[in-house]
N, CA, C and O atoms as a MOPAC input file, in Angstrom:
PM7 MOZYME 1SCF
protein

 N      0.85100 1    -1.17200 1     0.00000 1
 C      0.00000 1     0.00000 1     0.00000 1
 C      0.90200 1     1.24200 1     0.00000 1
 O      1.85200 1     1.33100 1     0.77800 1
 N      0.59200 1     2.18900 1    -0.87600 1
 C      1.40300 1     3.40500 1    -0.99900 1
 C      1.15200 1     4.32300 1     0.19000 1
 O      0.03900 1     4.40000 1     0.71100 1
 N      2.20600 1     5.01500 1     0.61000 1
 C      2.06600 1     5.96300 1     1.71600 1
 C      1.28200 1     7.17600 1     1.23500 1
 O      1.48300 1     7.66300 1     0.12300 1
 N      0.40300 1     7.64400 1     2.07600 1
 C     -0.39600 1     8.81100 1     1.74000 1
 C      0.20100 1    10.02200 1     2.45200 1
 O      0.33700 1    10.03000 1     3.67500 1
 N      0.55200 1    11.03100 1     1.68300 1
 C      1.16200 1    12.22100 1     2.25800 1
 C      0.11900 1    13.31000 1     2.42600 1
 O     -0.72700 1    13.52100 1     1.55700 1
 N      0.19200 1    14.00200 1     3.56300 1
 C     -0.70400 1    15.11200 1     3.82000 1
 C     -0.12200 1    16.40400 1     3.27000 1
 O      0.98800 1    16.40700 1     2.73800 1
 N     -0.86000 1    17.50000 1     3.39300 1
 C     -0.39900 1    18.78400 1     2.85400 1
 C      0.94700 1    19.23800 1     3.40900 1
 O      1.75700 1    19.79800 1     2.67100 1
 N      1.20000 1    19.00700 1     4.69800 1
 C      2.46500 1    19.47100 1     5.27000 1
 C      3.65900 1    18.68600 1     4.72400 1
 O      4.71100 1    19.26600 1     4.45400 1
 N      3.50100 1    17.37000 1     4.56100 1
 C      4.58800 1    16.55100 1     4.00500 1
 C      4.86600 1    16.94900 1     2.55200 1
 O      6.01900 1    17.04000 1     2.13000 1
 N      3.79700 1    17.18200 1     1.80300 1
 C      3.96200 1    17.59000 1     0.39900 1
 C      4.64100 1    18.96100 1     0.32000 1
 O      5.51000 1    19.18900 1    -0.52100 1
 N      4.22600 1    19.86900 1     1.21100 1
 C      4.82400 1    21.20200 1     1.24000 1
 C      6.31300 1    21.09900 1     1.53800 1
 O      7.12500 1    21.76600 1     0.89600 1
 N      6.67500 1    20.26500 1     2.51300 1
 C      8.08500 1    20.07500 1     2.86400 1
 C      8.86900 1    19.51700 1     1.68100 1
 O      9.99000 1    19.95400 1     1.41800 1
 N      8.28900 1    18.55700 1     0.96700 1
 C      8.93800 1    17.98200 1    -0.22100 1
 C      9.20800 1    19.08000 1    -1.24500 1
 O     10.31800 1    19.19400 1    -1.76300 1
 N      8.18700 1    19.88500 1    -1.53300 1
 C      8.32000 1    20.94400 1    -2.53300 1
 C      9.38400 1    21.95800 1    -2.10500 1
 O     10.17400 1    22.41100 1    -2.93400 1
 N      9.41100 1    22.31600 1    -0.81600 1
 C     10.40600 1    23.27600 1    -0.31800 1
 C     11.81500 1    22.71500 1    -0.51900 1
 O     12.71200 1    23.44500 1    -0.93900 1
 N     12.02000 1    21.44200 1    -0.22800 1
 C     13.33900 1    20.83400 1    -0.38500 1
 C     13.80200 1    20.90000 1    -1.84500 1
 O     14.96700 1    21.19000 1    -2.11800 1
 N     12.89700 1    20.63400 1    -2.76900 1
 C     13.22300 1    20.69000 1    -4.19700 1
 C     13.55600 1    22.13200 1    -4.60700 1
 O     14.53900 1    22.37600 1    -5.30700 1
 N     12.73000 1    23.07400 1    -4.16300 1
 C     12.93100 1    24.47300 1    -4.54300 1
 C     14.20000 1    25.05200 1    -3.92000 1
 O     14.82900 1    25.93100 1    -4.51000 1
 N     14.58200 1    24.56900 1    -2.73400 1
 C     15.81600 1    25.05800 1    -2.10900 1
 C     17.03500 1    24.71600 1    -2.95500 1
 O     17.97900 1    25.50200 1    -3.03400 1
 N     17.01700 1    23.54800 1    -3.58500 1
 C     18.14200 1    23.17100 1    -4.45200 1
 C     18.28100 1    24.16800 1    -5.60000 1
 O     19.39100 1    24.54800 1    -5.97100 1
 N     17.14500 1    24.58700 1    -6.15900 1
 C     17.16600 1    25.56300 1    -7.25700 1
 C     17.61200 1    26.92700 1    -6.72900 1
 O     18.45200 1    27.59200 1    -7.33600 1
 N     17.04300 1    27.33700 1    -5.59200 1
 C     17.32200 1    28.66900 1    -5.03800 1
 C     18.78000 1    28.82800 1    -4.62200 1
 O     19.30300 1    29.94300 1    -4.62700 1
 N     19.44000 1    27.73900 1    -4.26300 1
 C     20.81000 1    27.81100 1    -3.75300 1
 C     21.86800 1    27.50000 1    -4.80900 1
 O     23.06200 1    27.52200 1    -4.51000 1
 N     21.44500 1    27.21200 1    -6.03200 1
 C     22.39700 1    26.83100 1    -7.07500 1
 C     22.90300 1    28.06700 1    -7.82000 1
 O     22.12100 1    28.74100 1    -8.49100 1
 N     24.20300 1    28.37700 1    -7.71500 1
 C     24.71900 1    29.57200 1    -8.38300 1
 C     24.68500 1    29.48500 1    -9.91300 1
 O     24.84000 1    30.49900 1   -10.59300 1
 N     24.48500 1    28.28600 1   -10.45500 1
 C     24.39600 1    28.12200 1   -11.90900 1
 C     23.02900 1    28.47000 1   -12.47400 1
 O     22.84000 1    28.48500 1   -13.69000 1
 N     22.08400 1    28.74800 1   -11.60000 1
 C     20.72700 1    29.10000 1   -12.02200 1
 C     20.63100 1    30.62200 1   -12.06900 1
 O     21.07300 1    31.29600 1   -11.13800 1
 N     20.05200 1    31.17800 1   -13.15000 1
 C     19.91500 1    32.64000 1   -13.23600 1
 C     19.22400 1    33.23200 1   -12.00000 1
 O     18.35200 1    32.61000 1   -11.39400 1
 N     19.64100 1    34.44600 1   -11.64900 1
 C     19.17400 1    35.09300 1   -10.41900 1
 C     17.65500 1    35.21100 1   -10.34700 1
 O     17.07100 1    34.98000 1    -9.28800 1
 N     17.00100 1    35.56800 1   -11.46200 1
 C     15.54100 1    35.74200 1   -11.40800 1
 C     14.83100 1    34.42800 1   -11.07600 1
 O     13.78600 1    34.43700 1   -10.42600 1
 N     15.38100 1    33.32500 1   -11.50800 1
 C     14.77000 1    32.01700 1   -11.23900 1
 C     15.03400 1    31.61600 1    -9.78400 1
 O     14.15400 1    31.07300 1    -9.11600 1
 N     16.24600 1    31.88500 1    -9.30100 1
 C     16.54700 1    31.61600 1    -7.88100 1
 C     15.63500 1    32.45800 1    -6.99200 1
 O     15.14400 1    31.98100 1    -5.96900 1
 N     15.41100 1    33.71400 1    -7.38800 1
 C     14.55300 1    34.60900 1    -6.60600 1
 C     13.12100 1    34.06900 1    -6.57200 1
 O     12.48800 1    34.06600 1    -5.51600 1
 N     12.60900 1    33.61300 1    -7.71200 1
 C     11.25000 1    33.06400 1    -7.75800 1
 C     11.14200 1    31.82600 1    -6.87400 1
 O     10.14300 1    31.64500 1    -6.17800 1
 N     12.16500 1    30.97500 1    -6.90000 1
 C     12.15800 1    29.77700 1    -6.05500 1
 C     12.14500 1    30.18100 1    -4.57800 1
 O     11.42900 1    29.58300 1    -3.77500 1
 N     12.94100 1    31.19800 1    -4.22300 1
 C     12.97800 1    31.67500 1    -2.83300 1
 C     11.63900 1    32.27300 1    -2.41400 1
 O     11.17400 1    32.04200 1    -1.29800 1
 N     11.01800 1    33.04500 1    -3.31300 1
 C      9.70800 1    33.62800 1    -3.00100 1
 C      8.65900 1    32.53400 1    -2.81000 1
 O      7.81000 1    32.62500 1    -1.92300 1
 N      8.72400 1    31.50200 1    -3.64600 1
 C      7.78200 1    30.38700 1    -3.52200 1
 C      7.98700 1    29.66600 1    -2.18400 1
 O      7.01800 1    29.26600 1    -1.53800 1
 N      9.24400 1    29.50400 1    -1.77200 1
 C      9.53100 1    28.86600 1    -0.48500 1
 C      8.93400 1    29.69700 1     0.65000 1
 O      8.28300 1    29.15800 1     1.54500 1
 N      9.15700 1    31.01200 1     0.60900 1
 C      8.60600 1    31.88900 1     1.65600 1
 C      7.08400 1    31.76900 1     1.70700 1
 O      6.49300 1    31.72900 1     2.78600 1
 N      6.45900 1    31.71400 1     0.53700 1
 C      4.99700 1    31.57500 1     0.48400 1
 C      4.57300 1    30.25500 1     1.13400 1
 O      3.60900 1    30.22100 1     1.89700 1
 N      5.28600 1    29.18100 1     0.83400 1
 C      4.93100 1    27.86600 1     1.37300 1
 C      5.13900 1    27.78800 1     2.88200 1
 O      4.51100 1    26.96700 1     3.55100 1
 N      6.01200 1    28.63200 1     3.42200 1
 C      6.29400 1    28.60300 1     4.85500 1
 C      5.32800 1    29.47000 1     5.66000 1
 O      5.35600 1    29.42900 1     6.89000 1
 N      4.48600 1    30.24300 1     5.00600 1
 C      3.53600 1    31.09500 1     5.73500 1
 C      2.50600 1    30.22100 1     6.45400 1
 O      1.95100 1    29.28700 1     5.87500 1
 N      2.26900 1    30.53800 1     7.70000 1
 C      1.31900 1    29.73800 1     8.48100 1
 C     -0.04900 1    30.42400 1     8.59200 1
 O     -0.99800 1    29.84600 1     9.12000 1
 N     -0.13900 1    31.66600 1     8.08800 1
 C     -1.40900 1    32.38800 1     8.19100 1
 C     -2.36100 1    32.06300 1     7.04500 1
 O     -3.50100 1    32.52600 1     7.03800 1
 N     -1.90100 1    31.26800 1     6.07400 1
 C     -2.73700 1    30.88500 1     4.93900 1
 C     -2.96900 1    29.37000 1     4.97100 1
 O     -2.18300 1    28.62000 1     5.55200 1
 N     -4.05400 1    28.94100 1     4.34100 1
 C     -4.33200 1    27.50000 1     4.27900 1
 C     -3.31600 1    26.83100 1     3.34800 1
 O     -2.75000 1    27.49400 1     2.47900 1
 N     -3.08100 1    25.53200 1     3.51900 1
 C     -2.11400 1    24.83100 1     2.65400 1
 C     -2.44200 1    24.95800 1     1.16600 1
 O     -1.54000 1    25.13500 1     0.34700 1
 N     -3.70700 1    24.87100 1     0.81700 1
 C     -4.09900 1    24.97000 1    -0.58900 1
 C     -3.80000 1    26.33200 1    -1.17200 1
 O     -3.35400 1    26.44000 1    -2.31400 1
 N     -4.04300 1    27.37700 1    -0.39400 1
 C     -3.78700 1    28.73900 1    -0.86200 1
 C     -2.28600 1    28.99400 1    -0.98700 1
 O     -1.83900 1    29.62700 1    -1.94300 1
 N     -1.50900 1    28.50100 1    -0.02100 1
 C     -0.04900 1    28.64600 1    -0.10300 1
 C      0.47900 1    27.95400 1    -1.35800 1
 O      1.32300 1    28.50300 1    -2.06600 1
 N     -0.02200 1    26.74600 1    -1.63000 1
 C      0.42500 1    25.99000 1    -2.80400 1
 C      0.04300 1    26.72400 1    -4.08900 1
 O      0.85900 1    26.83100 1    -5.00400 1
 N     -1.17900 1    27.22600 1    -4.16300 1
 C     -1.63600 1    27.93800 1    -5.36400 1
 C     -0.80600 1    29.19600 1    -5.59500 1
 O     -0.44500 1    29.50000 1    -6.73200 1
 N     -0.50200 1    29.92700 1    -4.52700 1
 C      0.30500 1    31.14000 1    -4.65900 1
 C      1.73500 1    30.80900 1    -5.09200 1
 O      2.32000 1    31.52600 1    -5.90400 1
 N      2.29200 1    29.73200 1    -4.55700 1
 C      3.65000 1    29.31800 1    -4.93700 1
 C      3.68300 1    28.91100 1    -6.41300 1
 O      4.62200 1    29.25300 1    -7.13200 1
 N      2.66600 1    28.18500 1    -6.85900 1
 C      2.57800 1    27.79100 1    -8.27100 1
 C      2.53700 1    29.03600 1    -9.15200 1
 O      3.19900 1    29.09800 1   -10.18900 1
 N      1.75700 1    30.02000 1    -8.72900 1
 C      1.64500 1    31.26700 1    -9.48400 1
 C      2.99800 1    31.96500 1    -9.61600 1
 O      3.33700 1    32.46800 1   -10.68800 1
 N      3.77100 1    31.99600 1    -8.53000 1
 C      5.10300 1    32.61400 1    -8.54600 1
 C      6.01900 1    31.86200 1    -9.51700 1
 O      6.72700 1    32.47700 1   -10.31500 1
 N      5.99800 1    30.54700 1    -9.44200 1
 C      6.87900 1    29.72900 1   -10.28500 1
 C      6.45700 1    29.75800 1   -11.74600 1
 O      7.29000 1    29.65200 1   -12.64600 1
 N      5.16400 1    29.90300 1   -11.97200 1
 C      4.62400 1    29.90800 1   -13.32600 1
 C      5.20700 1    31.06200 1   -14.14800 1
 O      5.31500 1    30.97000 1   -15.37100 1
 N      5.57800 1    32.14100 1   -13.46800 1
 C      6.12600 1    33.30800 1   -14.16900 1
 C      7.50600 1    33.04400 1   -14.75900 1
 O      7.89700 1    33.71200 1   -15.71600 1
 N      8.25700 1    32.08100 1   -14.20800 1
 C      9.61900 1    31.83700 1   -14.70000 1
 C      9.78200 1    30.50100 1   -15.41900 1
 O     10.84100 1    30.24200 1   -15.98900 1
 N      8.77900 1    29.66400 1   -15.40600 1
 C      8.93900 1    28.30700 1   -15.95100 1
 C      9.28100 1    28.31400 1   -17.44200 1
 O      9.92000 1    27.38300 1   -17.93100 1
 N      8.86800 1    29.34100 1   -18.15800 1
 C      9.14900 1    29.39000 1   -19.59900 1
 C     10.41500 1    30.18000 1   -19.92600 1
 O     10.71800 1    30.39900 1   -21.09900 1
 N     11.15800 1    30.61000 1   -18.90300 1
 C     12.38100 1    31.38200 1   -19.12600 1
 C     13.36300 1    30.54900 1   -19.95300 1
 O     13.75100 1    29.45800 1   -19.53600 1
 N     13.76900 1    31.05900 1   -21.12800 1
 C     14.67400 1    30.27800 1   -21.99300 1
 C     16.07800 1    30.09400 1   -21.39700 1
 O     16.82900 1    29.22600 1   -21.84300 1
 N     16.43400 1    30.90400 1   -20.39700 1
 C     17.75000 1    30.78400 1   -19.77900 1
 C     17.80400 1    29.76700 1   -18.64400 1
 O     18.86100 1    29.54100 1   -18.05500 1
 N     16.66000 1    29.15600 1   -18.33900 1
 C     16.62700 1    28.20500 1   -17.22100 1
 C     17.33500 1    26.90400 1   -17.61000 1
 O     17.01700 1    26.30400 1   -18.63700 1
 N     18.29700 1    26.47000 1   -16.78600 1
 C     18.94400 1    25.17200 1   -17.05900 1
 C     17.91000 1    24.03600 1   -16.98200 1
 O     16.93000 1    24.11400 1   -16.24100 1
 N     18.15500 1    23.00800 1   -17.75000 1
 C     17.20100 1    21.89900 1   -17.82900 1
 C     16.91700 1    21.27900 1   -16.46200 1
 O     15.76300 1    20.99000 1   -16.14500 1
 N     17.95700 1    21.06900 1   -15.64700 1
 C     17.73700 1    20.44000 1   -14.34300 1
 C     16.85600 1    21.31500 1   -13.45100 1
 O     16.06400 1    20.79300 1   -12.66600 1
 N     16.98500 1    22.64000 1   -13.56300 1
 C     16.16700 1    23.55000 1   -12.75100 1
 C     14.71000 1    23.49100 1   -13.20300 1
 O     13.79400 1    23.48400 1   -12.38100 1
 N     14.50900 1    23.44900 1   -14.51200 1
 C     13.13500 1    23.33700 1   -15.03800 1
 C     12.50400 1    22.03000 1   -14.56000 1
 O     11.34600 1    22.00600 1   -14.14200 1
 N     13.27300 1    20.95300 1   -14.62600 1
 C     12.77500 1    19.65000 1   -14.18000 1
 C     12.40200 1    19.70400 1   -12.69200 1
 O     11.36100 1    19.18600 1   -12.28800 1
 N     13.25900 1    20.33400 1   -11.88600 1
 C     13.00000 1    20.43500 1   -10.44200 1
 C     11.73700 1    21.25900 1   -10.17900 1
 O     10.91100 1    20.88700 1    -9.34700 1
 N     11.59300 1    22.37400 1   -10.88900 1
 C     10.41700 1    23.22700 1   -10.68000 1
 C      9.15100 1    22.50200 1   -11.11800 1
 O      8.11600 1    22.60900 1   -10.46000 1
 N      9.22300 1    21.76900 1   -12.21700 1
 C      8.05000 1    20.99500 1   -12.65100 1
 C      7.71400 1    19.89800 1   -11.64100 1
 O      6.54300 1    19.58100 1   -11.43200 1
 N      8.72700 1    19.32700 1   -11.02500 1
 C      8.50800 1    18.32200 1    -9.97800 1
 C      7.80100 1    18.97500 1    -8.78500 1
 O      6.87600 1    18.39700 1    -8.21500 1
 N      8.24000 1    20.17800 1    -8.41200 1
 C      7.59800 1    20.90900 1    -7.31400 1
 C      6.14500 1    21.24100 1    -7.68500 1
 O      5.24400 1    21.11000 1    -6.85700 1
 N      5.92600 1    21.67200 1    -8.93300 1
 C      4.56500 1    21.95000 1    -9.42900 1
 C      3.66900 1    20.74100 1    -9.19300 1
 O      2.57000 1    20.85100 1    -8.64900 1
 N      4.17200 1    19.58400 1    -9.61800 1
 C      3.41100 1    18.34500 1    -9.53000 1
 C      3.00700 1    18.04600 1    -8.08800 1
 O      1.88000 1    17.62000 1    -7.83200 1
 N      3.91900 1    18.26700 1    -7.15400 1
 C      3.62900 1    18.02800 1    -5.73100 1
 C      2.61900 1    19.06000 1    -5.23400 1
 O      1.64900 1    18.71400 1    -4.56000 1
 N      2.85500 1    20.33400 1    -5.57300 1
 C      1.99200 1    21.40600 1    -5.08000 1
 C      0.56500 1    21.30300 1    -5.61800 1
 O     -0.38900 1    21.65200 1    -4.92300 1
 N      0.42000 1    20.82500 1    -6.85200 1
 C     -0.92000 1    20.68500 1    -7.43700 1
 C     -1.77200 1    19.66800 1    -6.69500 1
 O     -2.99600 1    19.67400 1    -6.82700 1
 N     -1.14800 1    18.80200 1    -5.92400 1
 C     -1.88800 1    17.77000 1    -5.16900 1
 C     -2.41400 1    18.30400 1    -3.83600 1
 O     -3.19800 1    17.63100 1    -3.16700 1
 N     -1.98800 1    19.50900 1    -3.44400 1
 C     -2.39900 1    20.07700 1    -2.16300 1
 C     -3.70800 1    20.83400 1    -2.34300 1
 O     -3.77400 1    21.82900 1    -3.06600 1
 N     -4.72300 1    20.35600 1    -1.68900 1
 C     -6.06400 1    20.98700 1    -1.75100 1
 C     -6.51800 1    21.27200 1    -0.32700 1
 O     -6.09100 1    20.61900 1     0.62500 1
 N     -7.39900 1    22.26500 1    -0.20800 1
 C     -7.97900 1    22.55800 1     1.11300 1
 C     -9.22000 1    21.71600 1     1.34300 1
 O     -9.85000 1    21.81900 1     2.39600 1

């Protein structure tokens, strides 16, 4: 039986993935900044998990099509998207 993850576990997973992007000096600054902003959004406790996830997706959506994004960073952000899309209120 597969383990079922709740919103907090999924949020933690997404933050870990985004931290790798945010801390990588090979990633353009605007993309690192978006990853950091998304992390800050996910760490807010005054919003519901679903709203935090939706806001983080919105932040990341602005840079996902950046042609300067390295392939591994795009893959990581899409992986975070996939996790965040599963978080509902």
